[in-house]
LUMPA-128146 format. One record per residue (C-alpha): y, z, x; residue number from 0; residue in three letters. Coordinates in Angstrom, 1 decimal, padded with zeros to 4 digits. Example, Ala and Ser with C-alpha at 12.3 -4.5 7.8 and 13.67 -1.06 7.14 Angstrom:
// residues 2
<node north="-004.5" up="007.8" east="012.3" n="0" res="ALA"/>
<node north="-001.1" up="007.1" east="013.7" n="1" res="SER"/>
This chain:
// residues 119
<node north="062.8" up="022.2" east="-048.7" n="0" res="MET"/>
<node north="066.0" up="023.9" east="-049.6" n="1" res="LYS"/>
<node north="067.8" up="026.4" east="-047.5" n="2" res="ASN"/>
<node north="068.1" up="030.0" east="-048.7" n="3" res="LYS"/>
<node north="071.5" up="031.0" east="-050.1" n="4" res="PRO"/>
<node north="073.6" up="032.5" east="-047.3" n="5" res="SER"/>
<node north="076.8" up="034.5" east="-047.2" n="6" res="MET"/>
<node north="077.1" up="033.8" east="-043.5" n="7" res="SER"/>
<node north="077.3" up="030.0" east="-044.0" n="8" res="ILE"/>
<node north="080.0" up="030.5" east="-046.6" n="9" res="ILE"/>
<node north="081.9" up="032.6" east="-044.1" n="10" res="ARG"/>
<node north="081.4" up="029.9" east="-041.6" n="11" res="GLY"/>
<node north="082.9" up="027.3" east="-043.9" n="12" res="LEU"/>
<node north="086.0" up="029.6" east="-044.4" n="13" res="LEU"/>
<node north="086.4" up="030.1" east="-040.6" n="14" res="PHE"/>
<node north="089.2" up="027.6" east="-040.8" n="15" res="THR"/>
<node north="091.3" up="030.4" east="-042.4" n="16" res="TYR"/>
<node north="090.3" up="033.2" east="-040.0" n="17" res="ASP"/>
<node north="092.7" up="034.4" east="-037.3" n="18" res="ILE"/>
<node north="089.8" up="034.3" east="-034.9" n="19" res="GLU"/>
<node north="089.8" up="030.5" east="-035.1" n="20" res="ASN"/>
<node north="091.5" up="028.7" east="-032.3" n="21" res="THR"/>
<node north="095.3" up="028.8" east="-032.4" n="22" res="ASP"/>
<node north="096.8" up="025.9" east="-034.3" n="23" res="ASP"/>
<node north="100.4" up="026.7" east="-035.3" n="24" res="LEU"/>
<node north="100.6" up="023.9" east="-037.8" n="25" res="GLU"/>
<node north="097.4" up="024.9" east="-039.6" n="26" res="ARG"/>
<node north="098.5" up="028.6" east="-039.6" n="27" res="GLU"/>
<node north="101.8" up="027.6" east="-041.2" n="28" res="LYS"/>
<node north="100.0" up="025.6" east="-043.9" n="29" res="ILE"/>
<node north="097.7" up="028.5" east="-044.7" n="30" res="ILE"/>
<node north="100.5" up="031.1" east="-044.8" n="31" res="ALA"/>
<node north="102.7" up="028.9" east="-047.0" n="32" res="SER"/>
<node north="100.2" up="028.6" east="-049.8" n="33" res="ARG"/>
<node north="099.8" up="031.1" east="-052.7" n="34" res="ASN"/>
<node north="096.0" up="031.4" east="-052.5" n="35" res="ILE"/>
<node north="096.0" up="033.3" east="-055.8" n="36" res="ASN"/>
<node north="097.3" up="030.2" east="-057.6" n="37" res="ASP"/>
<node north="094.5" up="027.8" east="-058.4" n="38" res="ASP"/>
<node north="096.6" up="024.7" east="-057.9" n="39" res="LYS"/>
<node north="097.9" up="025.7" east="-054.5" n="40" res="GLU"/>
<node north="094.4" up="026.8" east="-053.5" n="41" res="LEU"/>
<node north="093.0" up="023.4" east="-054.4" n="42" res="VAL"/>
<node north="095.8" up="021.8" east="-052.3" n="43" res="ARG"/>
<node north="094.9" up="024.0" east="-049.4" n="44" res="LEU"/>
<node north="091.2" up="023.2" east="-049.7" n="45" res="PHE"/>
<node north="092.0" up="019.5" east="-050.0" n="46" res="ASP"/>
<node north="094.0" up="019.6" east="-046.8" n="47" res="GLU"/>
<node north="092.0" up="021.9" east="-044.6" n="48" res="LEU"/>
<node north="088.4" up="022.3" east="-046.0" n="49" res="THR"/>
<node north="087.7" up="018.8" east="-047.2" n="50" res="LYS"/>
<node north="087.8" up="017.1" east="-043.8" n="51" res="PRO"/>
<node north="085.6" up="019.7" east="-042.2" n="52" res="GLU"/>
<node north="083.2" up="019.7" east="-045.2" n="53" res="PHE"/>
<node north="082.7" up="016.0" east="-045.0" n="54" res="LEU"/>
<node north="081.6" up="016.2" east="-041.4" n="55" res="LEU"/>
<node north="078.5" up="018.2" east="-042.4" n="56" res="TYR"/>
<node north="075.3" up="016.5" east="-043.3" n="57" res="THR"/>
<node north="074.4" up="016.1" east="-047.0" n="58" res="ARG"/>
<node north="071.8" up="018.8" east="-046.6" n="59" res="ILE"/>
<node north="074.4" up="021.2" east="-045.1" n="60" res="GLU"/>
<node north="076.9" up="020.3" east="-047.9" n="61" res="GLN"/>
<node north="074.3" up="021.1" east="-050.5" n="62" res="GLU"/>
<node north="073.6" up="024.4" east="-048.8" n="63" res="TRP"/>
<node north="077.2" up="025.4" east="-049.1" n="64" res="PHE"/>
<node north="077.3" up="024.4" east="-052.7" n="65" res="ILE"/>
<node north="074.0" up="026.0" east="-053.6" n="66" res="ASP"/>
<node north="074.9" up="029.3" east="-051.7" n="67" res="SER"/>
<node north="078.2" up="029.7" east="-053.5" n="68" res="ILE"/>
<node north="076.6" up="028.8" east="-056.9" n="69" res="SER"/>
<node north="073.8" up="031.3" east="-056.3" n="70" res="HIS"/>
<node north="076.1" up="034.2" east="-055.4" n="71" res="PHE"/>
<node north="078.4" up="033.4" east="-058.4" n="72" res="LEU"/>
<node north="075.4" up="033.4" east="-060.7" n="73" res="ALA"/>
<node north="074.3" up="036.8" east="-059.4" n="74" res="THR"/>
<node north="077.8" up="038.1" east="-060.0" n="75" res="ASN"/>
<node north="078.3" up="038.9" east="-056.3" n="76" res="ASP"/>
<node north="081.8" up="040.1" east="-055.4" n="77" res="ASN"/>
<node north="081.9" up="038.2" east="-052.1" n="78" res="PHE"/>
<node north="082.9" up="041.3" east="-050.1" n="79" res="ASP"/>
<node north="080.4" up="040.2" east="-047.4" n="80" res="ALA"/>
<node north="082.7" up="037.2" east="-046.8" n="81" res="VAL"/>
<node north="086.2" up="038.6" east="-047.4" n="82" res="PHE"/>
<node north="085.8" up="042.1" east="-045.9" n="83" res="LYS"/>
<node north="084.7" up="040.5" east="-042.6" n="84" res="THR"/>
<node north="087.6" up="038.1" east="-042.3" n="85" res="MET"/>
<node north="091.2" up="038.5" east="-041.1" n="86" res="SER"/>
<node north="093.0" up="035.5" east="-042.4" n="87" res="THR"/>
<node north="096.3" up="033.7" east="-042.2" n="88" res="TYR"/>
<node north="096.7" up="034.1" east="-046.0" n="89" res="PHE"/>
<node north="100.1" up="035.6" east="-046.8" n="90" res="SER"/>
<node north="098.6" up="037.9" east="-049.5" n="91" res="ALA"/>
<node north="095.2" up="039.3" east="-050.2" n="92" res="PRO"/>
<node north="092.8" up="037.4" east="-052.4" n="93" res="VAL"/>
<node north="093.2" up="039.2" east="-055.7" n="94" res="THR"/>
<node north="090.1" up="037.6" east="-057.4" n="95" res="ASP"/>
<node north="087.4" up="036.8" east="-054.9" n="96" res="GLN"/>
<node north="085.1" up="035.3" east="-057.5" n="97" res="LYS"/>
<node north="087.8" up="032.9" east="-058.8" n="98" res="ASN"/>
<node north="088.6" up="031.9" east="-055.2" n="99" res="PHE"/>
<node north="084.9" up="031.0" east="-054.8" n="100" res="MET"/>
<node north="084.8" up="029.2" east="-058.1" n="101" res="ARG"/>
<node north="087.8" up="027.1" east="-057.1" n="102" res="VAL"/>
<node north="086.1" up="026.4" east="-053.7" n="103" res="LEU"/>
<node north="082.8" up="025.5" east="-055.4" n="104" res="LEU"/>
<node north="084.6" up="023.0" east="-057.7" n="105" res="ASN"/>
<node north="086.3" up="021.4" east="-054.8" n="106" res="CYS"/>
<node north="083.1" up="021.2" east="-052.7" n="107" res="LEU"/>
<node north="081.3" up="019.5" east="-055.6" n="108" res="ARG"/>
<node north="084.2" up="017.0" east="-056.0" n="109" res="ASN"/>
<node north="084.1" up="016.2" east="-052.3" n="110" res="TYR"/>
<node north="080.3" up="015.9" east="-052.3" n="111" res="TYR"/>
<node north="080.3" up="013.6" east="-055.4" n="112" res="ASN"/>
<node north="083.2" up="011.5" east="-054.1" n="113" res="ALA"/>
<node north="081.6" up="011.0" east="-050.7" n="114" res="SER"/>
<node north="078.3" up="010.1" east="-052.3" n="115" res="ASN"/>
<node north="079.9" up="007.2" east="-054.1" n="116" res="LEU"/>
<node north="080.7" up="005.6" east="-050.7" n="117" res="LYS"/>
<node north="077.0" up="005.3" east="-049.7" n="118" res="PHE"/>
């Protein structure tokens, strides 16, 4: 049985970037130094900070993240439910929230597929 798509779990995955997250000056510097509106820099940021956390989740949880983002992109959601409830270390606002999520989704799929090859 699959889990229902959830904005709250997407927000949970992005908690790494939230200022409410435990203080970690090195992580804060990394986040603030990236142009999150540039796809290549965003991928670098996800590779560095999201990938290690994502790979700690079970396969079912990983699929839930992927399925949730896919669902909300397919329904043309604007992801305000995620971004309007977060205060981040990003040095600029996310100008295209859907693109941010598309880049995240592609990264998550890559991490999922690469880790599946190890089993």
